C-alpha positions as semicolon CSV with decimal commas, in nm:
position;residue;x (nm);y (nm);z (nm)
1;M;8,791;2,737;12,702
2;A;8,821;3,042;12,549
3;G;9,100;3,249;12,510
4;M;9,347;2,869;12,611
5;A;9,661;2,845;12,340
6;T;9,573;2,505;12,157
7;K;9,902;2,344;12,227
8;I;10,066;2,258;11,949
9;N;10,292;1,949;11,991
10;P;10,563;1,945;11,736
11;K;10,571;1,560;11,641
12;Q;10,184;1,661;11,563
13;N;10,064;1,435;11,228
14;L;9,920;1,694;11,004
15;N;9,611;1,389;10,946
16;S;9,508;1,371;11,343
17;N;9,203;1,606;11,494
18;L;9,416;1,932;11,511
19;D;9,181;2,216;11,383
20;I;9,367;2,469;11,258
21;T;9,140;2,684;11,289
22;Q;9,163;2,733;11,673
23;I;9,497;2,834;11,673
24;A;9,653;3,093;11,892
25;P;9,876;3,381;11,812
26;E;10,096;3,208;12,058
27;D;10,062;2,896;11,890
28;V;10,151;3,044;11,578
29;A;10,471;3,182;11,756
30;Q;10,607;2,887;11,911
31;L;10,587;2,732;11,553
32;A;10,772;2,996;11,410
33;E;11,027;3,065;11,626
34;R;11,120;2,637;11,594
35;L;11,164;2,703;11,201
36;D;11,344;3,005;11,276
37;R;11,590;2,807;11,500
38;D;11,568;2,545;11,216
39;D;11,713;2,295;11,512
40;Y;11,548;1,971;11,422
41;G;11,661;1,605;11,399
42;N;11,534;1,548;11,075
43;P;11,413;1,719;10,800
44;F;11,073;1,561;10,781
45;E;11,017;1,740;11,116
46;A;11,090;2,073;10,961
47;L;10,874;2,003;10,635
48;E;10,611;1,891;10,931
49;D;10,588;2,242;11,045
50;W;10,649;2,423;10,756
51;H;10,306;2,238;10,610
52;L;10,155;2,361;10,915
53;L;10,244;2,717;10,923
54;R;10,144;2,688;10,561
55;A;9,824;2,541;10,629
56;I;9,744;2,783;10,885
57;A;9,845;3,106;10,658
58;F;9,562;2,925;10,382
59;H;9,295;3,012;10,711
60;N;9,453;3,263;10,919
61;A;9,689;3,493;10,677
62;E;9,627;3,729;10,960
63;L;9,813;3,511;11,237
64;V;10,114;3,379;10,983
65;E;10,130;3,771;10,843
66;P;10,448;3,793;11,059
67;Y;10,638;3,473;10,971
68;L;10,576;3,480;10,593
69;Y;10,965;3,487;10,516
70;L;10,952;3,127;10,661
71;L;10,722;2,991;10,415
72;D;10,906;3,178;10,107
73;I;10,579;3,254;9,958
74;E;10,674;3,505;9,657
75;A;10,413;3,720;9,497
76;Y;10,400;3,675;9,112
77;D;10,133;3,841;8,842
78;E;9,959;3,599;8,661
79;A;9,856;3,909;8,348
């Protein structure tokens, strides 16, 4: 069903069949909201969400651009 947001389960195992190329902007916004609230039961849940956001950024940087501050990625010059 095109145009439908993929429901991201906060407990989603990153090794499962989650197709990050099909994640909608609404899903990324929900993920970023959870990370921004930082209201997790344990640090591993936050780390899973952080890794998911980072993986999405590698596949579709435009979706994650408004939330790059959550990834704390610094640009550097290798020259």
